C-alpha positions in Angstrom: 3.3 34.5 12.8 -0.3 34.0 13.8 -1.2 31.4 16.4 -3.1 28.9 14.2 -0.1 28.6 11.8 2.3 28.2 14.7 0.2 25.4 16.1 0.1 23.7 12.7 3.9 23.9 12.5 4.3 22.5 16.0 2.0 19.6 15.3 3.8 18.9 12.1 7.1 18.9 13.9 5.8 16.6 16.7 4.3 14.2 14.1 7.6 14.1 12.2 9.5 13.5 15.5 7.2 10.7 16.5 7.6 9.0 13.2 11.4 9.4 13.4 11.3 7.6 16.8 9.9 4.5 15.1 12.8 4.3 12.5 14.9 2.0 14.8 17.4 -0.5 13.6 14.9 -3.2 14.4 12.2 -1.7 12.2 14.7 -0.9 9.5 15.7 -4.6 9.5 12.1 -5.7 9.3 11.6 -3.5 6.2 14.8 -4.6 4.5 14.0 -8.3 5.0 10.6 -7.7 3.4 12.3 -6.1 0.5 14.7 -9.1 0.1 11.7 -11.4 -0.1 10.2 -9.3 -2.9 13.1 -9.1 -5.3 15.2 -11.6 -7.3 17.5 -9.0 -8.8 21.0 -9.9 -7.5 22.3 -6.3 -7.7 19.4 -5.1 -5.6 19.8 -8.0 -3.2 23.5 -7.2 -2.6 22.6 -3.6 -1.8 19.9 -4.7 0.6 22.4 -7.0 2.4 24.8 -4.1 2.8 21.9 -2.1 4.4 21.0 -5.0 6.6 24.5 -5.1 7.9 24.3 -1.4 8.7 21.4 -2.0 11.2 24.0 -3.8 13.4 21.6 -6.0 15.3 22.0 -9.6 16.4 19.1 -10.7 14.2 20.6 -8.8 11.3 23.8 -11.0 11.7 21.8 -14.2 11.7 19.7 -13.0 8.7 22.8 -12.3 6.7 24.1 -15.8 7.5 21.2 -17.3 5.6 22.8 -16.0 2.4 26.3 -17.5 3.0 25.3 -20.5 0.9 24.3 -18.4 -2.2 27.4 -17.9 -4.4 26.1 -14.6 -5.8 25.4 -13.1 -2.4 27.9 -14.8 0.0 30.5 -12.0 -0.3 28.2 -9.3 1.0 26.6 -11.7 3.5 30.0 -12.7 4.9 31.2 -9.1 5.2 28.1 -8.2 7.0 28.4 -11.1 9.5 32.0 -10.2 10.2 31.3 -6.5 10.6 28.5 -7.0 13.1 30.2 -9.7 15.1 33.4 -7.8 15.4 31.7 -4.5 16.3 29.6 -6.1 19.1 31.6 -8.1 21.6 28.3 -8.5 23.6 27.0 -10.7 20.8 29.8 -13.3 21.5 28.8 -16.9 21.9 28.9 -20.3 20.2 26.4 -19.3 17.6 28.2 -16.0 16.7 31.5 -17.9 16.5 30.0 -20.5 14.2 28.7 -17.7 11.9 32.1 -16.0 11.9 33.8 -19.3 11.0 31.4 -19.7 8.1 32.1 -16.2 6.9 35.9 -16.5 7.2 36.6 -17.9 3.7 34.9 -15.0 2.1 36.6 -12.1 3.9 40.2 -10.9 3.9 42.7 -8.5 5.3 42.0 -7.0 8.8 38.7 -8.6 9.1 40.1 -12.1 8.6 42.9 -11.5 11.1 40.3 -10.1 13.6 38.1 -13.1 13.2 41.1 -15.5 13.8 42.0 -13.5 17.0 38.4 -13.6 18.2 38.0 -17.3 17.7 41.1 -17.9 19.7 39.5 -16.4 22.8 37.7 -18.3 25.5 34.1 -18.9 24.3 30.9 -18.1 26.1 27.5 -19.6 25.5 25.8 -16.4 24.2 22.4 -16.4 22.5 21.1 -19.9 21.5 18.7 -20.4 18.6 15.4 -22.0 19.8 13.7 -22.5 16.5 15.4 -24.2 13.5 12.8 -23.2 10.9 12.2 -26.9 10.0 10.5 -28.6 12.9 9.5 -28.4 16.6 12.7 -29.6 18.1 13.3 -28.0 21.5 9.6 -27.4 22.1 6.9 -29.2 24.1 3.2 -28.9 24.9 1.8 -27.2 27.9 0.9 -29.2 31.0 -1.3 -27.0 33.2 0.6 -24.3 35.3 3.8 -24.2 37.3 2.1 -24.8 40.7 0.0 -27.7 39.3 3.1 -29.2 37.8 5.2 -29.0 41.0 2.5 -31.0 42.8 2.6 -33.9 40.3 4.8 -37.0 40.6 7.3 -37.5 37.8 5.1 -40.3 36.5 2.0 -38.1 36.5 3.8 -35.3 34.8 5.3 -37.6 32.1 1.9 -39.0 31.3 0.3 -35.6 31.0 3.3 -34.4 28.9 2.6 -37.1 26.3 -1.0 -35.8 25.8 0.2 -32.2 25.8 2.8 -32.9 23.1 0.1 -34.5 20.9 -2.0 -31.4 21.2 1.0 -29.2 20.5 1.8 -31.0 17.3 -1.8 -30.5 16.1 -1.9 -26.8 16.9 1.6 -25.6 16.1 3.2 -26.1 12.6 6.2 -24.9 10.7 5.0 -22.8 7.7 7.6 -21.5 5.3 10.2 -21.4 8.0 7.9 -19.7 10.5 6.5 -21.1 13.8 2.7 -20.8 13.3 -0.2 -21.4 15.6 -3.0 -23.0 13.5 -5.3 -24.3 16.2 -8.4 -22.7 17.7 -7.8 -23.1 21.4 -5.4 -21.7 23.9 -2.5 -24.2 24.1 0.9 -22.6 24.5 4.0 -24.0 23.1 6.8 -24.3 25.7 10.6 -24.5 25.7 11.9 -27.9 26.8 14.6 -26.1 28.7 14.0 -24.1 31.8 15.4 -20.6 32.6 16.3 -18.4 35.5 17.7 -15.0 34.4 17.8 -14.6 30.6 17.6 -12.3 27.6 15.3 -13.2 24.7 14.9 -12.0 21.1 11.8 -13.0 19.2 9.9 -11.7 16.2 6.1 -12.0 16.1 3.2 -11.3 13.7 -0.5 -11.5 14.2 -2.7 -12.7 11.4 -5.0 -9.8 10.4 -7.6 -12.3 9.4 -7.8 -13.7 12.9 -11.1 -13.3 14.8 -9.5 -11.7 17.8 -5.7 -11.3 17.2 -4.1 -11.7 20.6 -1.0 -13.6 21.9 1.9 -13.2 24.4 5.1 -14.5 25.9 5.0 -16.3 29.2 8.1 -15.8 31.3 9.1 -18.7 33.6 5.6 -20.2 33.0 3.9 -17.0 34.0 1.7 -14.7 31.9 2.8 -12.5 30.3 4.4 -10.0 27.9 1.2 -9.0 26.0 0.8 -9.0 22.2 -2.2 -7.0 20.9 -4.0 -5.9 17.9 -4.1 -2.3 19.1 -7.4 -1.7 17.1 -9.2 -3.8 19.7 -10.2 -0.9 21.9 -13.1 -2.9 23.4 -10.5 -4.9 25.4 -8.0 -2.0 26.0 -5.5 -3.0 23.4 -4.9 0.6 22.3 -2.3 0.8 25.1 0.0 -1.2 22.9 1.9 -4.5 23.1 4.8 -5.4 25.4 3.2 -4.6 28.8 3.0 -7.1 31.7 -0.7 -7.6 31.2 -1.5 -9.6 34.3 0.1 -7.4 36.8 -2.1 -5.8 39.5 0.2 -4.0 41.9 3.0 -3.1 39.5 2.6 -1.4 36.1 0.8 -3.6 33.6 0.7 -1.3 30.6 3.6 -0.3 28.3 5.3 3.1 28.4 4.2 3.9 24.9 2.7 2.3 21.8 5.4 0.9 19.6 3.5 -1.6 17.5 3.8 -1.9 13.8 0.6 -2.1 11.8 -1.4 -5.3 12.2 -0.1 -8.0 9.9 3.5 -6.7 9.9 6.4 -8.2 11.9 7.3 -6.9 15.3 10.5 -7.5 17.3 10.8 -8.1 21.1 13.8 -7.9 23.3 13.0 -9.2 26.7 15.3 -9.3 29.7 14.3 -11.0 33.0 16.6 -10.8 36.1 15.1 -12.0 39.4 11.5 -10.8 39.3 12.1 -7.8 37.1 11.4 -7.5 33.4 12.5 -5.1 30.7 11.0 -5.1 27.3 11.8 -3.3 24.1 9.3 -3.5 21.2 10.8 -2.7 17.8 13.8 -1.1 19.6 11.7 1.1 21.8 11.6 0.8 25.6 8.1 -0.2 26.7 8.7 -1.9 30.0 11.5 -0.6 32.3 12.6 -3.0 35.0 9.1 -3.8 36.3 8.3 -6.6 38.8 6.4 -9.5 37.2 3.8 -10.8 39.6 3.0 -14.4 40.2 -0.4 -14.7 38.4 -0.9 -18.3 39.6 -0.5 -17.4 43.3 -0.1 -13.7 44.1 1.0 -14.4 47.6 4.2 -16.0 46.2 7.1 -14.4 44.4 7.7 -15.3 40.8 9.2 -18.7 40.1 13.0 -18.6 40.1 13.3 -21.1 37.2 10.7 -22.4 34.7 9.9 -22.7 31.0 9.3 -19.9 28.5 6.0 -20.2 26.5 4.7 -18.7 23.3 1.0 -18.0 23.7 -1.8 -18.1 21.1 -5.3 -17.0 21.9 -7.5 -18.8 19.5 -6.2 -16.8 16.5 -3.3 -17.4 14.1 0.0 -16.0 15.1 3.5 -16.4 13.7 6.9 -16.4 15.5 10.5 -16.4 14.1 14.1 -15.7 15.1 13.8 -17.0 18.6 17.0 -16.6 20.6 17.6 -16.9 24.3 20.7 -16.1 26.3 21.2 -17.2 29.9 22.5 -14.5 32.3 
């Protein structure tokens, strides 16, 4: 075989392999959910629910639960919820048990017995939903930064929080069950609760019509796990999303580009223990146990406890399926 043909075959193999790497359970779930939104055919919907179950992810389980109230689909949805919950003891928690209890009337045999046995065990907190798809319960506006906040008296902080919450309600809305930034500034939306070590699941989508699509996730009030439109090469976005953008001493860029095309959904798994962060984007490892630096005062370590923030950067961005588990 001559060299040019061999090179073409090698390139074709590499391209095929690279594409295969992106077919993760997370990306498969994103595609299946999109298909569910596009069809009203019950037979096709049932088949899609079975395929969603096969992805085996936590968000697949919560997605299936949305169909437990639909008589024509609840059987497949319940089987999927039970299958995922029973196969993944690491998903255990109050939310998972609630979904198992909802699925219980529609399953039988070994699955039903296994659910009863599981529900009899000592419960753990597990992942907690932080967006109900209806309103902004559990969220607040941004008051300056962690160092500025710690210098305020309780009265000063409370007064500033009132104004921040007003701005938050102007800039953040619930649209079709999604958390959407509709403002033009840079006001983050923040969890009411504060966190030390945690795991987080969150889906995000940048609006392709935005002037400069850009967003991020602040961990313990600190920027940030970066979200990019990777076409913005003028700002270095071609490196991909998920990196710890504001790091200076430790790695700031992701290990690889794992973004889906602009305008499509992406899925983050974020784990923070101490000052170290791990990020998976669409199921692909992009940050591996990297120290997150204190952007607000680089002479200090990262804050041990603080809020989690969803950033918008003057352009529309959507978030959904926000789950956090304390470690």
